[in-house]
mmJSON file of the N, C-alpha and C atoms, coordinates in Angstrom:
{"data_MODEL":{"atom_site":{
"group_PDB":["ATOM","ATOM","ATOM","ATOM","ATOM","ATOM","ATOM","ATOM","ATOM","ATOM","ATOM","ATOM","ATOM","ATOM","ATOM","ATOM","ATOM","ATOM","ATOM","ATOM","ATOM","ATOM","ATOM","ATOM","ATOM","ATOM","ATOM","ATOM","ATOM","ATOM","ATOM","ATOM","ATOM","ATOM","ATOM","ATOM","ATOM","ATOM","ATOM","ATOM","ATOM","ATOM","ATOM","ATOM","ATOM","ATOM","ATOM","ATOM","ATOM","ATOM","ATOM","ATOM","ATOM","ATOM","ATOM","ATOM","ATOM","ATOM","ATOM","ATOM","ATOM","ATOM","ATOM","ATOM","ATOM","ATOM","ATOM","ATOM","ATOM","ATOM","ATOM","ATOM","ATOM","ATOM","ATOM","ATOM","ATOM","ATOM","ATOM","ATOM","ATOM"],
"id":[1,2,3,4,5,6,7,8,9,10,11,12,13,14,15,16,17,18,19,20,21,22,23,24,25,26,27,28,29,30,31,32,33,34,35,36,37,38,39,40,41,42,43,44,45,46,47,48,49,50,51,52,53,54,55,56,57,58,59,60,61,62,63,64,65,66,67,68,69,70,71,72,73,74,75,76,77,78,79,80,81],
"type_symbol":["N","C","C","N","C","C","N","C","C","N","C","C","N","C","C","N","C","C","N","C","C","N","C","C","N","C","C","N","C","C","N","C","C","N","C","C","N","C","C","N","C","C","N","C","C","N","C","C","N","C","C","N","C","C","N","C","C","N","C","C","N","C","C","N","C","C","N","C","C","N","C","C","N","C","C","N","C","C","N","C","C"],
"label_atom_id":["N","CA","C","N","CA","C","N","CA","C","N","CA","C","N","CA","C","N","CA","C","N","CA","C","N","CA","C","N","CA","C","N","CA","C","N","CA","C","N","CA","C","N","CA","C","N","CA","C","N","CA","C","N","CA","C","N","CA","C","N","CA","C","N","CA","C","N","CA","C","N","CA","C","N","CA","C","N","CA","C","N","CA","C","N","CA","C","N","CA","C","N","CA","C"],
"label_alt_id":[null,null,null,null,null,null,null,null,null,null,null,null,null,null,null,null,null,null,null,null,null,null,null,null,null,null,null,null,null,null,null,null,null,null,null,null,null,null,null,null,null,null,null,null,null,null,null,null,null,null,null,null,null,null,null,null,null,null,null,null,null,null,null,null,null,null,null,null,null,null,null,null,null,null,null,null,null,null,null,null,null],
"label_comp_id":["UNK","UNK","UNK","UNK","UNK","UNK","UNK","UNK","UNK","UNK","UNK","UNK","UNK","UNK","UNK","UNK","UNK","UNK","UNK","UNK","UNK","UNK","UNK","UNK","UNK","UNK","UNK","UNK","UNK","UNK","UNK","UNK","UNK","UNK","UNK","UNK","UNK","UNK","UNK","UNK","UNK","UNK","UNK","UNK","UNK","UNK","UNK","UNK","UNK","UNK","UNK","UNK","UNK","UNK","UNK","UNK","UNK","UNK","UNK","UNK","UNK","UNK","UNK","UNK","UNK","UNK","UNK","UNK","UNK","UNK","UNK","UNK","UNK","UNK","UNK","UNK","UNK","UNK","UNK","UNK","UNK"],
"label_asym_id":["A","A","A","A","A","A","A","A","A","A","A","A","A","A","A","A","A","A","A","A","A","A","A","A","A","A","A","A","A","A","A","A","A","A","A","A","A","A","A","A","A","A","A","A","A","A","A","A","A","A","A","A","A","A","A","A","A","A","A","A","A","A","A","A","A","A","A","A","A","A","A","A","A","A","A","A","A","A","A","A","A"],
"label_entity_id":["1","1","1","1","1","1","1","1","1","1","1","1","1","1","1","1","1","1","1","1","1","1","1","1","1","1","1","1","1","1","1","1","1","1","1","1","1","1","1","1","1","1","1","1","1","1","1","1","1","1","1","1","1","1","1","1","1","1","1","1","1","1","1","1","1","1","1","1","1","1","1","1","1","1","1","1","1","1","1","1","1"],
"label_seq_id":[1,1,1,2,2,2,3,3,3,4,4,4,5,5,5,6,6,6,7,7,7,8,8,8,9,9,9,10,10,10,11,11,11,12,12,12,13,13,13,14,14,14,15,15,15,16,16,16,17,17,17,18,18,18,19,19,19,20,20,20,21,21,21,22,22,22,23,23,23,24,24,24,25,25,25,26,26,26,27,27,27],
"pdbx_PDB_ins_code":[null,null,null,null,null,null,null,null,null,null,null,null,null,null,null,null,null,null,null,null,null,null,null,null,null,null,null,null,null,null,null,null,null,null,null,null,null,null,null,null,null,null,null,null,null,null,null,null,null,null,null,null,null,null,null,null,null,null,null,null,null,null,null,null,null,null,null,null,null,null,null,null,null,null,null,null,null,null,null,null,null],
"Cartn_x":[-124.094,-124.335,-123.233,-122.952,-121.92,-122.509,-123.748,-124.41,-123.855,-123.086,-122.558,-121.201,-120.916,-119.652,-118.625,-117.981,-116.888,-117.299,-118.488,-118.917,-119.465,-119.452,-119.978,-121.42,-121.803,-123.126,-124.234,-123.952,-124.996,-125.227,-124.357,-124.572,-125.325,-125.724,-126.439,-127.871,-128.797,-130.196,-130.792,-131.196,-131.765,-130.788,-129.493,-128.49,-128.157,-128.658,-128.401,-127.517,-126.571,-125.685,-126.463,-126.364,-127.044,-126.013,-126.072,-125.061,-125.666,-126.926,-127.555,-127.608,-127.099,-127.017,-128.276,-129.36,-130.602,-130.434,-129.602,-129.388,-128.683,-127.949,-127.221,-128.172,-129.286,-130.232,-131.357,-131.885,-133.006,-132.502,-132.34,-131.845,-132.994],
"Cartn_y":[-20.337,-19.036,-18.724,-17.43,-17.014,-16.838,-17.276,-17.13,-18.125,-19.108,-20.132,-19.707,-20.147,-19.765,-20.88,-20.89,-21.839,-23.284,-23.639,-25.033,-25.435,-26.738,-27.219,-26.776,-26.53,-25.993,-26.912,-28.212,-29.159,-29.138,-28.409,-28.285,-27.009,-26.27,-25.021,-25.163,-24.565,-24.603,-23.223,-22.596,-21.254,-20.261,-20.449,-19.527,-19.782,-20.885,-21.202,-22.441,-22.401,-23.548,-24.729,-25.874,-27.072,-27.96,-28.023,-28.777,-30.013,-30.302,-31.474,-32.653,-32.429,-33.514,-33.681,-32.995,-33.13,-32.58,-31.564,-30.953,-31.903,-32.86,-33.798,-34.837,-35.06,-36.092,-35.48,-34.362,-33.722,-32.864,-33.484,-32.745,-32.447],
"Cartn_z":[-127.56,-126.91,-125.906,-125.756,-124.809,-123.418,-123.231,-121.935,-120.921,-121.413,-120.52,-119.966,-118.757,-118.127,-118.289,-119.454,-119.703,-119.48,-119.937,-119.859,-121.216,-121.538,-122.813,-123.003,-124.249,-124.545,-124.044,-123.985,-123.582,-122.075,-121.333,-119.892,-119.564,-120.601,-120.381,-120.86,-120.138,-120.541,-120.343,-121.437,-121.382,-120.757,-121.007,-120.495,-119.035,-118.488,-117.087,-116.992,-116.06,-115.886,-115.313,-115.99,-115.507,-114.825,-113.488,-112.757,-112.1,-112.41,-111.8,-112.769,-113.997,-114.966,-115.799,-115.425,-116.177,-117.588,-117.738,-119.044,-120.001,-119.446,-120.287,-120.865,-120.171,-120.597,-121.42,-120.976,-121.656,-122.8,-123.965,-125.127,-126.08],
"occupancy":[1.0,1.0,1.0,1.0,1.0,1.0,1.0,1.0,1.0,1.0,1.0,1.0,1.0,1.0,1.0,1.0,1.0,1.0,1.0,1.0,1.0,1.0,1.0,1.0,1.0,1.0,1.0,1.0,1.0,1.0,1.0,1.0,1.0,1.0,1.0,1.0,1.0,1.0,1.0,1.0,1.0,1.0,1.0,1.0,1.0,1.0,1.0,1.0,1.0,1.0,1.0,1.0,1.0,1.0,1.0,1.0,1.0,1.0,1.0,1.0,1.0,1.0,1.0,1.0,1.0,1.0,1.0,1.0,1.0,1.0,1.0,1.0,1.0,1.0,1.0,1.0,1.0,1.0,1.0,1.0,1.0],
"B_iso_or_equiv":[0.0,0.0,0.0,0.0,0.0,0.0,0.0,0.0,0.0,0.0,0.0,0.0,0.0,0.0,0.0,0.0,0.0,0.0,0.0,0.0,0.0,0.0,0.0,0.0,0.0,0.0,0.0,0.0,0.0,0.0,0.0,0.0,0.0,0.0,0.0,0.0,0.0,0.0,0.0,0.0,0.0,0.0,0.0,0.0,0.0,0.0,0.0,0.0,0.0,0.0,0.0,0.0,0.0,0.0,0.0,0.0,0.0,0.0,0.0,0.0,0.0,0.0,0.0,0.0,0.0,0.0,0.0,0.0,0.0,0.0,0.0,0.0,0.0,0.0,0.0,0.0,0.0,0.0,0.0,0.0,0.0],
"pdbx_formal_charge":[null,null,null,null,null,null,null,null,null,null,null,null,null,null,null,null,null,null,null,null,null,null,null,null,null,null,null,null,null,null,null,null,null,null,null,null,null,null,null,null,null,null,null,null,null,null,null,null,null,null,null,null,null,null,null,null,null,null,null,null,null,null,null,null,null,null,null,null,null,null,null,null,null,null,null,null,null,null,null,null,null],
"auth_seq_id":[1,1,1,2,2,2,3,3,3,4,4,4,5,5,5,6,6,6,7,7,7,8,8,8,9,9,9,10,10,10,11,11,11,12,12,12,13,13,13,14,14,14,15,15,15,16,16,16,17,17,17,18,18,18,19,19,19,20,20,20,21,21,21,22,22,22,23,23,23,24,24,24,25,25,25,26,26,26,27,27,27],
"auth_comp_id":["UNK","UNK","UNK","UNK","UNK","UNK","UNK","UNK","UNK","UNK","UNK","UNK","UNK","UNK","UNK","UNK","UNK","UNK","UNK","UNK","UNK","UNK","UNK","UNK","UNK","UNK","UNK","UNK","UNK","UNK","UNK","UNK","UNK","UNK","UNK","UNK","UNK","UNK","UNK","UNK","UNK","UNK","UNK","UNK","UNK","UNK","UNK","UNK","UNK","UNK","UNK","UNK","UNK","UNK","UNK","UNK","UNK","UNK","UNK","UNK","UNK","UNK","UNK","UNK","UNK","UNK","UNK","UNK","UNK","UNK","UNK","UNK","UNK","UNK","UNK","UNK","UNK","UNK","UNK","UNK","UNK"],
"auth_asym_id":["A","A","A","A","A","A","A","A","A","A","A","A","A","A","A","A","A","A","A","A","A","A","A","A","A","A","A","A","A","A","A","A","A","A","A","A","A","A","A","A","A","A","A","A","A","A","A","A","A","A","A","A","A","A","A","A","A","A","A","A","A","A","A","A","A","A","A","A","A","A","A","A","A","A","A","A","A","A","A","A","A"],
"auth_atom_id":["N","CA","C","N","CA","C","N","CA","C","N","CA","C","N","CA","C","N","CA","C","N","CA","C","N","CA","C","N","CA","C","N","CA","C","N","CA","C","N","CA","C","N","CA","C","N","CA","C","N","CA","C","N","CA","C","N","CA","C","N","CA","C","N","CA","C","N","CA","C","N","CA","C","N","CA","C","N","CA","C","N","CA","C","N","CA","C","N","CA","C","N","CA","C"],
"pdbx_PDB_model_num":[1,1,1,1,1,1,1,1,1,1,1,1,1,1,1,1,1,1,1,1,1,1,1,1,1,1,1,1,1,1,1,1,1,1,1,1,1,1,1,1,1,1,1,1,1,1,1,1,1,1,1,1,1,1,1,1,1,1,1,1,1,1,1,1,1,1,1,1,1,1,1,1,1,1,1,1,1,1,1,1,1]
}}}
């Protein structure tokens, strides 16, 4: 999705930037 701001898709959750690392674990 293009909802992410120049970050890997796995760092985005529901179009929101995940910067706490939880998005990397909760797949």
